[in-house]
C-alpha positions in Angstrom: 89.5 77.4 139.4 88.2 80.4 137.1 89.5 79.1 133.4 91.7 81.0 131.1 89.9 83.1 128.3 89.5 81.9 124.8 88.7 84.2 121.9 87.9 83.7 117.7 86.7 86.7 115.4 86.1 86.7 111.9 87.4 89.7 110.2 87.5 89.4 105.6 87.5 85.5 105.2 86.2 83.0 103.1 85.3 81.4 106.4 87.6 78.4 105.7 89.3 79.2 109.5 86.1 79.4 111.1 85.7 75.7 110.0 89.6 75.4 111.0 88.4 75.1 114.3 85.5 72.6 114.3 88.0 70.1 112.3 90.7 69.8 115.5 88.1 66.5 116.0 87.1 64.8 119.1 90.3 67.1 120.5 88.4 70.4 120.4 86.7 68.7 123.5 90.7 69.2 125.4 90.1 72.9 125.1 86.6 72.9 126.0 87.7 71.5 129.0 90.5 73.2 130.0 89.0 77.1 128.7 86.2 79.8 128.4 85.3 80.6 125.0 84.0 84.2 125.6 83.4 85.5 122.3 83.3 83.9 119.0 80.5 85.7 116.7 79.6 82.8 114.2 78.8 79.7 117.1 77.9 82.0 120.0 75.5 84.9 120.8 78.3 87.1 122.2 78.0 91.1 122.0 81.3 93.3 121.2 80.1 95.5 124.7 80.8 92.2 126.2 84.4 92.6 125.3 84.8 96.1 126.1 83.7 95.3 129.4 86.5 92.9 130.5 89.7 93.5 132.4 93.0 94.6 129.9 94.7 91.5 129.2 91.7 89.5 130.9 91.2 87.2 128.3 94.6 84.2 127.6 94.4 83.8 124.1 92.9 85.6 120.9 92.8 84.0 117.3 91.9 86.5 114.6 91.6 85.1 111.1 90.8 87.2 108.3 92.6 90.3 106.6 91.4 93.5 108.4 89.5 95.4 105.0 86.4 97.0 107.2 86.9 99.5 110.2 85.1 97.4 112.0 87.4 95.2 111.7 90.0 97.0 112.5 88.7 98.2 115.9 87.6 94.8 116.9 91.4 93.9 116.4 92.2 97.0 118.5 90.1 95.8 121.0 91.4 91.9 121.1 94.5 93.0 121.4 94.3 95.6 124.1 91.9 92.5 126.2 94.0 89.3 124.9 97.4 88.6 126.7 98.3 87.1 123.5 96.4 87.8 120.2 97.8 84.6 116.8 96.6 85.3 113.2 95.2 82.6 112.3 95.1 81.2 108.8 96.5 82.5 105.6 94.8 85.6 105.1 95.1 87.2 108.5 99.2 86.2 108.4 99.8 87.7 105.1 96.5 89.4 103.6 95.1 86.2 101.5 92.8 85.8 98.3 91.6 89.3 99.4 95.0 91.4 99.5 94.4 91.0 95.5 92.3 94.2 95.9 94.6 96.0 96.6 95.5 95.6 92.9 93.1 98.0 92.2 91.6 101.2 94.6 88.8 100.8 97.0 86.3 103.0 93.8 87.3 100.1 91.3 86.5 97.3 93.7 82.7 98.8 94.3 82.2 99.9 91.0 83.3 96.0 90.0 81.1 94.5 92.5 78.1 96.7 91.9 78.2 98.0 88.5 79.8 96.4 86.4 80.0 92.5 87.2 77.0 91.2 84.2 73.9 90.1 85.7 74.5 92.9 88.1 70.4 95.1 88.6 71.3 98.1 89.9 70.0 100.7 88.0 70.5 103.8 89.8 74.5 102.6 90.8 73.7 102.8 94.7 77.1 101.5 96.3 77.8 100.5 100.0 78.1 104.1 102.1 79.1 105.2 105.7 75.8 106.0 105.8 71.4 105.0 106.3 68.5 106.4 106.8 66.2 103.5 108.3 62.3 104.9 109.0 64.2 108.3 110.2 66.6 106.8 112.2 70.4 107.3 110.9 72.2 104.0 110.6 76.3 104.5 111.0 77.8 101.5 108.5 81.3 100.1 108.5 83.4 101.7 105.9 85.7 100.0 103.4 89.5 101.2 103.4 91.5 101.4 101.0 93.6 98.9 101.4 93.2 95.1 102.2 96.0 94.6 105.3 97.3 91.8 107.2 96.8 92.2 111.2 100.0 92.2 112.0 100.2 96.3 109.9 97.5 96.9 112.4 97.6 95.3 115.6 100.7 93.5 117.2 100.2 89.8 116.8 102.3 87.1 118.3 102.2 84.4 116.4 101.1 83.3 113.7 99.3 79.6 112.0 99.3 79.8 108.3 97.0 77.7 105.5 94.3 78.3 103.7 93.3 76.7 106.0 95.3 75.8 109.0 96.1 72.4 109.3 94.1 71.4 112.7 96.8 69.9 114.2 98.7 73.1 114.4 95.8 75.0 115.5 95.2 72.8 118.6 99.0 73.0 119.2 99.2 76.8 119.5 96.4 77.0 121.8 97.6 73.7 124.0 101.0 75.1 124.5 99.7 78.4 125.8 97.4 76.4 128.5 100.6 73.9 129.2 102.8 76.9 129.3 104.7 76.0 126.9 106.2 79.3 125.2 107.3 79.9 121.6 109.1 82.7 120.9 107.7 86.0 120.1 106.3 85.7 116.5 106.9 82.0 116.1 104.9 80.0 113.0 103.3 77.2 113.5 104.0 74.9 110.3 107.3 73.5 109.0 110.5 75.3 109.0 111.6 74.2 105.5 110.0 74.9 102.0 107.2 72.3 101.2 109.8 70.6 98.8 111.9 69.5 100.8 108.1 67.0 102.2 106.9 65.8 99.2 105.7 62.9 97.9 107.6 64.5 94.2 110.7 65.6 95.7 112.2 62.3 94.0 111.8 64.0 90.7 112.6 67.1 90.8 114.8 68.2 88.5 118.1 69.0 89.9 118.2 72.2 87.2 115.1 72.8 86.4 114.6 74.4 82.4 111.4 75.2 81.7 110.9 75.5 78.2 107.2 77.1 77.9 104.6 77.1 80.0 101.5 74.4 80.4 98.4 75.3 81.9 96.5 73.0 83.8 93.1 72.2 81.3 95.4 72.2 78.3 97.4 68.4 78.6 97.0 64.8 81.3 99.8 65.1 83.4 101.8 62.6 85.7 100.5 62.7 88.4 103.7 61.1 90.1 106.0 63.5 88.7 107.3 67.1 90.0 105.3 69.5 88.3 108.6 71.8 87.2 109.4 68.9 85.1 106.6 68.9 83.4 107.1 73.0 82.3 103.9 73.6 84.5 104.3 76.6 87.4 105.1 75.1 91.3 105.1 77.9 93.7 106.5 74.5 96.1 110.2 76.1 96.0 109.7 79.1 97.8 106.4 77.4 99.6 106.2 76.6 103.7 105.4 73.5 104.5 102.7 71.8 106.1 99.7 71.7 104.7 100.6 67.8 104.2 100.7 68.7 100.2 96.9 68.5 100.1 96.7 70.6 96.7 99.9 67.8 95.6 98.2 64.7 96.3 95.4 65.8 94.5 97.7 66.6 91.6 97.3 69.8 91.3 100.8 72.5 91.6 101.6 74.4 94.5 100.1 77.7 95.3 101.9 79.5 97.8 99.0 78.8 100.4 101.4 78.8 104.1 103.0 81.9 102.4 107.3 82.0 102.1 109.6 80.7 104.8 111.3 82.6 107.4 114.0 83.9 104.8 112.0 84.6 102.4 110.7 88.9 102.8 108.7 89.3 99.2 107.7 85.5 98.5 105.9 87.4 94.9 108.9 88.5 94.1 111.7 85.7 95.4 109.3 83.0 93.3 109.2 85.6 89.7 112.9 85.9 90.2 113.8 81.5 90.9 111.4 81.2 87.7 113.3 83.7 85.6 116.3 81.6 86.6 114.3 77.6 84.8 112.5 79.7 81.7 114.6 77.8 78.7 115.3 81.2 76.8 117.3 84.2 75.6 114.8 84.8 72.9 113.2 88.2 73.7 109.9 87.2 71.2 110.1 84.5 73.1 109.8 85.5 76.9 107.4 87.7 75.9 105.3 84.8 74.4 105.8 83.3 77.7 105.2 85.8 79.9 101.7 86.6 78.1 100.1 82.9 78.3 100.4 84.1 82.0 96.9 85.2 82.0 97.8 86.8 85.4 100.7 87.3 86.8 100.3 89.0 90.0 97.7 87.1 91.7 99.9 83.8 90.3 103.1 85.0 92.7 101.1 86.8 94.4 98.2 85.0 95.0 97.9 84.7 99.2 100.8 87.7 100.7 100.2 90.7 98.2 99.4 93.3 101.9 102.5 91.6 103.3 104.8 92.1 100.8 107.7 94.9 99.8 105.4 96.9 97.2 102.5 95.6 99.2 99.3 97.2 96.4 99.1 99.0 93.2 101.5 101.8 92.7 100.2 104.3 90.3 
């Protein structure tokens, strides 16, 4: 019998999600035995035209990682949606916008000017920035365009399932593929991760204070912290209370506070706003000058609270 077809595509992301597929380990042999991988540009010499020639719905499942930043990525996302029965947003960038989505705090022009004109060490005397066309030996080449904002995948196409994480735990990738191949379909919109917040499975949960009160904001490099004690009990910002679990607390076990890469739990609409509200409630002062001092001690408040989720938040981008 003809094997079900599997496709994988990489949009705007660091490549960690591509590696997370390999991190499945020997279990990837199970997948290869059951499917025909028809499109995986990072690993195979397959062409866009190969996908275009397929019948609609010919691909059983496509995993798309990375956020949507370029015209080319949006085109391929729409094409794979047309050719696939099931689309999975693979990784936090595809699910919520990811770190690349922090570009939404700036305009497209500001981003290009910063990268190609302003960064220290840049050598671009003619101040050339990427365009949408180029002349090469008398031939005109059409190039992909930077869109005005970064988008998560479901703002461009309909998404069936989500695997958050930066990168995701390989077990969730394997489970998502195998559940589809074995006909164990979850309800539309299912997130392959924990239902609860990270705090519920954190190894430091026994030391989490019943009512947390922060007196000052301590930065990681400024002092030596207790590796067995809840970060919130040590006046350090940890996004565990508003972050979905499932990461196996990789950062916590490395003695680093959670930064929210698994995105919000199911009952949260805006992760950054949720934690900012929660954080404001545990600051132990009502003095305006003290509050101002604490706020100024956070070098990049937007980057801290919306590090992974700005494009999928209520605000989506910087408003001017």
